[in-house]
N, C-alpha and C positions, 0 to 999 in steps of 0.2 A: 658347450655353452648353451643355456636355454634361450629359446626365442623370446623376444620381448617386444612390446608395442612401441613403434616409432622411436628411433634414435634421436638424441637431442638435436642433432643438426637438422634432421627432417622436421622436427617440431618447430625449431626456430624459423625455418623457411615457411612453414604453414602459418605461423603466427604473424609473419611480416605482411606488409602491404595494407590494402584497404580492408576494413572490417566488414563482414557480411553476416554476423550472427543472427540466428532466428530461432523461433520455437520449432521443435521437431515433434510432430504428433505421434503419440503412441497408438497405433492402429488397433491394438488389442484392448483398448479401453473405450471402445465405441459405446455410446450411451451412458457413460459414467457422469457423475456429478459430484460436487463437493459438499461435504456434510461435517458438522461438528461431531467430534468423537467424545462421548461422555466418559470414557475411561482414560482420557488424557494423553493418548499416544497417537501421533499422526505424521503427516508430511509438511504441514504448515502450522505454525504456532503464533499466537498473538498474546502480547502482554499489555494489559489495559493502561498502565501508567508507569512512567519512570520519573524520578525527580533528583536534582542535585541542589535544590533550594534549601536554605536554612540549615546548612551543615549536613544535609542528606547525602548519602551515597546509595546508588542502586546496584545490586549485584544480580547477575544472571548466571544460572547453571544450565547448560544444555547437554542432554544425554542422548547418545546413540545406542539404543538397545539392540540394534542389528549387529550380531557378532560375526557376520560374514562380509558385509559390504561397508565401504566407507560412504560418506555423504558430503556433497559440496553444498553448504548451507549459506544462503544469502541472509545477512542480518541487517535490518534497517531500522534506524531510530527516526521517528517522525515527530514534528512539533505539535504541541497541544492546541494551538490556536487554529491552524490551517492545514495540518498534516503535511507540512513542507518537509522535504528531505533534509535532515540534519547531518546524518552520518551513516554510511553503509559500507559493508565489506563482506568478504567471504571467509568462512571457517571450513577447512577440510578435515572433517572428523574421521578418524580411523574406526574400524569395527569395535564396538563396545566402549567407545571413547567418551570422556566427559570434558567439556570446555567450560571455563569459568572466567568471568571478567567483572570489573567494577567500574562504574561511571561516577565521577565526582567532579566538583567544580575546581577549576584551576585559578591561578593568581589573577588572571584577567577577567574572571567571572564566567568564562565559557565552560561548558561540560567537556570532559575529556575521558578517554578510556584507559584503564590500567589493567594489566594482567601479568601473572607469572606462568600462565598456562603454556604448554609446549606444543599444542596442536598447531598444524600448519594453517596459515592465513594468507589471504591476498587482499591488500598488500602484505608483505612479509612482516613478521612480528617487530623487527627493529624499526620499521617505518610506522607501525600502527600504535604501539603501546607507549603511553607517556612515561611509565617507569623505566622504559628502555630509551628514553629521550627521542621517541618516535616523532618525526616532524609532521606526521599526518594524524596525530592523536586527538587534536582539538576538533570539536563539533563546528560545523560551518553555518553561517547565516546567508550564504549566497542565494539560496532558493527562496528566501522569505520575501514577501511583499516589501517594497521599499520603506513604507511607513513603519514596519515592525522589525526591521533588522536590528541586531544587537545581541549581546551576550545573554540577556535574560530569557530570550525566546529559545535558547538552546538548552535550558535547564529543566524543561518539563515536556512530556509528550507520551507516546506509546511506542511499542516495538513489535515488529513482525519478523519471523524467521521462516525461510522457505527452503526445503530440500529441492535444489534445482536439478540434481543428478545423483545417481548412485555411482560408486566406484568399486567395481567387482574385482576379485583377485585374478580372475582369468576371463578373457574375452575371446570367443571363437577359438578356444584351445590354446591361446597365447598368453603367457604371463604378462600381467599388467604392471608396467613400471610405475605408473602413478599410484597404484595401490601400495606398492612397496615403499614409495617415498613418503606416504602419509602414515605408515604403520609405526607405532612405538616399538622399541626393541623388546625382545622376550623378557627382559628384566624391568621393563617400564621406562626405559630411557627415551630421550627425545627422538622423534622421527627425523628423517633426513631433510624433508621439506626443500628449501633452497630453490635453485634454478630450475630443477626438474618440475616441481609443482607449478612454478610461475609459467614455464613454457607450456605445460599442459593446459593451464588455465587460459593463457593468452591465445592458444590454438583455437579457443572457442570463437575468436574473431572471424574464423572462416568456416564455422560449422553450420551448414544449412541442410545437410543430409545425414541420415541416421548411420550410414556406413562410416562416415568420417567421425561422427561422435564415438562410435564403438572403437575405431582404430586409435582414437586419442585417449581412450581409457575410461569412457563413461558408459552408463546404462540409464534406462528410465528410472526416475526416482520412486522409491518405495517407502512404506511407512517405517516407524521405529523411533521417532524423536519425541522426547518430552522435555519440558523446561520448568524450572522453578525460579522465582524472583524474590528479592528482599529489598525493601527501602529501609535503610538503617541510619539512625541518627545517634552517633556515639555520645556527643555531649549530653543529650537527653536520656541516654540509655533506653531508647525505644526502637523497636523493630516491627515493621509490618511485612507480611510475606504472603505468598500465594503461588498458585500453579498457572502456567500458561494454558490458554484454551487451545485445544488441538483440533485440526481440520484434516480430513483425508479424502482422497478420491474413492468413490464407491461405485461399483457396477450396478446395473438395474436390479440385481437381487440383494443389494445392500452389503455386498462383500467388498472389503478394502482392496484396491487394485493400484497398479503403478500409474503415475501421471505422465504428462508430457515432459520432454527434455526442455528446460527453460533456463539453462545456464548461459548468461551473457557476459562478455568480458568486462572486468572492472576497470574501464578506461574512460578518460574524459575525451570523448570524440563524438561528434554529432552522429546520431543514429542515421544510417544511410542505406540500409538494405531495402530494396524495393521488391515486394512479393510479385512474381510474374502474374499471378492470378488477379492481382489488384491493380497493378499498373502505375500507381503513384506512391510517392513516399508518404504523403499525408494519410492516404487510406491504409497503408501498411502500418504506420504508427497507431492509427485509430483501432486497428484490429489486434494490436499487441497491448494496448492499455486503454482503459475507460477514463483516465484522468483528463478532465476537460482543459486543464492548464497546459499539459504537454501536447494536447491535440490542437489547441486554438490560440493560446496566448502568443502574440508575435514578439514579445520581449526576448532579448538575447539570452537572458538567464533562465528562460523557460524552455529553450530549445531542448528537445528530447536527446539525451545522451545514452550511450550504451550502458552506463552505470545506473540508469533509471530503471532498467529491466533486470529481473522481473519485479512487478509489484503484485498486490493482491488480486488485480484484475487480469494479469497476463494469463492467457489460456492455459490452464493446468490440465484440463481434459478436453478432448474433442478438437476439431479443426478450428483454426483461427477465424474462419468465416464459413458459413453454410451456403453462401451464394457467391459466385464468381463475378467480378466486375465485367460488364459487357465490353466487348472489343470493338473499338472504333473501326469502321470500314475504311479500306484503303482508297485514297483519292485516285481517280483515273489518270494515267500517265500518257500524255500525248506522244511522247517519244516512242512508245510501244506501237504507235499507229503511224510512224514515219513523220511525225510532226514535231512541234516545239512548244515550250512554255511562253515564247515571245513570238510576235507576229513577224512574218517574212513574206516575200513575194511568192505567190503560188499556194499560200496556205489560207485556210478558211477558219474563222473563229467559231468555236462551238460553246454554246451556253446552255444552262439548264437551271431549273428551280425558280422560286418566287421569294424574294427578288432574284432577278437573273444574275448568275455568276458565270464568268467565262472560265472554262477549265483547260483551254489550250487551243492550239492552232494546228490543223492537220490538212493533208492534201485532199483534194476533192473526192478522190476514190475512197477515202477513209472516214468521211464526214458522218455517214449513216451509222457505221459501227461505233465510232467514238461518241456520237450523240446517244446511242443506246447505253453505252458505258456510263456516260455522265448522268443520264436519267436514272439508271439503276443505283448509282451512287447517292443521288439526292434522296431517293426512296429509302435506301438503306440507312442514311443518316437520320431520317425521321424516326425509323424504327429504333435505331441506336439511342437517340436522345430520349425517347420515351422509356426505353429499358434502363438507361442510366439514371433517369429521374426516379424510377421505381426502386432501383437498387440503392440509391442514396437515401431514400426514405427507410428502407429496410435491408441493409447490407448483410444482415445475419451475423454480426460480429459477436464472437464468443466472449470478447472482453466485456461487452455490455451485459450479456447474459450472465457471465460469471459474477460481475459486480452485484447484480440483482439477486443471484443465487446465494452469495455469501451474506448479503444484507438480509435476505429472508431467514437465514440460519440464526442471525442475531436479533431479528425483529420481535418485539414484545409489546403487549398491551399495557402491562403494569410492571413497576419495579417497587419492591418492598424490602425493608431492612429495619434494624434497630438503631437507636442512638442512646448515648448516655452523656450527661453534661453536668459540670459543677461538682458539688460535694467538696470535702476537705482536701481531697487529693487532686482537685482540678481536672476531672475527667473532661475529655473533649472528643468529638466525633467528626470525621470527615468522610463524605461519600464521594466516590469516584464514579463518573459516568463517561464511558468511552464509546466512540463511534468510529471504528477503524475503516468503515467502508464509505463514509460520507464524502471523502475526497473524490470518489469516482462519480459523484453527482453534481455537487456545487463546491467551488473552491475559488479563493481570491488569487488573481494574477499579480504580476509585479507592480502594476499601477494601482492595485487595490480594488479593482472591479471584479464582480462575480463572473466566472466562466461556468457554463452549465452543460451537463450532459443530459439532454432531454429524454433519454431512454430510461432514466431512473424511476423506479416504482416507489421511492421513499423520500426523496428530496427534490424540490423544484424551487427555483427563484422566479419563474414566470409561468404563465398558463394556468389552467384550471387546477384549483386546490393547492396553489403554491404555498410553501411554508417556510421559506428561507429569505432572510434579508440581512443587511449590514448594520452593525452598531459597534462603535469604538474599534474600528478596523477588524471586526470579528463577524463571521457569519453566525447569526442566531436563528434557531428553529422554533417556531411558535406552534408546536404540536402537543403542548401539555394542556390537557383538559382540566386536570385538577391535581393539586399537591396538598396533601393533608397530613397532619401530625396528631398522634394520639399519645397519651401518657399510659402508664401501666394499669390504670383503673378505668379504662374505656372512655376517658374524657377526650373529646375531639376539639382541637383548637379551631378558632376562626381561620379562614383562608389566609395562610401566611404570605407575606410579601418578601421577596428576595432582592438582592442587590449585587452588582450595580446595573444589571441588564434588564431589570423588571419592566414589563409593560403595565399599563394601568389596570388591566383586567386579569392578567395571568402571568406567571413566570415563563421564561423562555429557556431553551437549552443552548448555551453558547459554546462555540469552539468544537474541537474533536475529542478533547480529553479534559473535562471540567471537574472541578472539586467544589463540593457543597459543604460549607462549614456550619455545623450545628453549634450555636453559642448562646449564652445568656448575657445579661448586662455586665457581668464581672469579667467576661473573657472574650468580648467581641474583637479586641485588637490583639489578642494572644498574650497579654501581659501576665495573666495568671495561668501558667501552664503551657503557654505557647500554642502553636498550631500543630496539628497531628502531622500533616504532610508538608507544611511550609509553603503551600502553593502561593504563587504571586502573579499568575497569568490569567487563567480562566476560572475565576473564583466567585461563587455565590455565597452570601451569608444568610443563614436561616436563624432569625432571632427567636430564642425560646424563652421569652419573658413578656410580661405585660407592662413594661416600663415604656413610657413615651420617650423616644430617642430624640436627642437634639441634632442628630445627624440624619438628614432626610434619606440617606442611602440605606439606613438600617432601621426598619420599622418592626415593632413588636408584633408577635402573632396573636396577641390577645389572651394569652394564658401563660402561666409560669410552669414549665415542665423541666424535670431533670432527666427522665429516662422514659423510653417507650418505643414506639415504632412510627414509621412514616411511609407514605405511598405516593408514587407518581402514577397518574393515569394519562395515557396518551390518546389523542384523537386525530391522528395523522389524516389529512384530507387529500394527499396525493393519490391519484388513481392507481390502483394496484396494491396499495399498502395494507388494505383491510384494517385501517385505523392504527396499525402498529408502527413502532419506530425502532430501528436497529441500534440498540445500546446494550452495554453490559458493564460490569464493574464490581465494586465491593465497598463495604464500610470499614474504615480503619479507626481504631480507638487508641487513646493514650491517656496516661495519668502522670503528672509531674509534681506531685505534692510531697507527702511523706515517703512515697515510694514511686518507682517508675515501672510502667508496664506498657506493652503494646499488643494489640490483637487485631485480627482481620477476619471478617465474615463476608463471603460472597453474597451478592444480592440474590433475592428470589424473584421469580417472574411468573406472570400468566401470559398466555399467548392467544 
């Protein structure tokens, strides 16, 4: 019989008890950073928008081009308004595997996931997929702020996919049971999956050392993933589609390298691992995520759970911290000097510091020595408190640095694209603007207040250059310097006014995945041709006509245009932003008159 990694009984024992999962640093990726991959293949993927509004279904295809290693991929759907966690799970891809699923609206109005794919998942497929009557198939509103809970908030947002670990066929010369369990049969039949995969995944509850990760069947995550998406509306016979943006770890020479092990158990249990180098749970959580809600919001529904990790800020390269929390000095123990912590006959009180503090009671022969120990402790505490204050100001958290690093990859000075509107076939255009890293700077907590990570270089709600505030239970960003529209013959409109979040002097960028509708007077409400994406959450309306509107929320732009191009110019005032704002997305088009079509063009940018 061949040797194999960890018998099921041993795995079950490893998976039991209190969870202690953590990031495991890939020491071979020292100096690495994250970068967008223009060729579309990477370790982390982002999809700018999903929708189940207005009879839409969203389809995801995830491909593993690595024909040797499997991949443990965390897939997370986030809300359009506040990037709240709506639905996440793991897919265990076999080498060369393709996973496919569709998200659609259920009878209660919530999004839910459907799939006939046979790739292994955690939770298992019978729990996960609605077409299999999976009890966990429905998206959740638990993490949404109280004022915005409800089915509608689950119907729009964005998606990210993270390769948390590779699954090699052999580890240290030993056959990997986990690899065998996720492999499709030689004729393409379903993999075994089942208890073995669940036990190997649950074993992550106790993985804080690399040797244990290897024994459990995992390796550091490498590149090889790409994904495609479709937003399909069957009644309208319209489809918009695109490619996921790929991100990968790169060494200082620009070569793609393996990242950190970031597989956390998909369990609802409060995160409780305390990094010995940090000393507290709060500091450990803060070094694993830059999310200010998970760090700071005291509400019960905001408590960090194991299933919250990894997110886009969880350290994928480098150590979780570049500075160790200072160690508090030990208080002198009077019993070590023959004394006591309470007064007694024959003992002398010893005090030190200002104000004076009594540290114990010792015999007369030990007073001098214990006094020296107490004085030394007081001096060491002053040094410790100064060092702690400095560390708290600059703890060197990789999560903060990674959030800024990824934001820098998406940061742009301008966004440009085309639009087409009207004509006999009722053309319409929607633009998507998505900001998948804003959550790690400013976000609404359960009570609806802004929680802020003040290390962000791109979003602030307080301090110098702040650009974020609240309107209609939504964070809005006032970093748009100009938004202009041209027709095909060089004609520039007057400065357009957008709704419903418009400020008197300039438009603002609301939410984390917003849709901008380009419409004329005949199609403002979608009655002629409908809406392209059917957005109902974070929607701005750009009126392409010179008609005076009776609705104060929709104001004409001062010219009547059918087609042309438009441009956002950003003037971000947050220190470190260089005037840029991290956004990306696409323009989607449809026609629903004498014929039906759909088209999608990625935005163009200047940086």
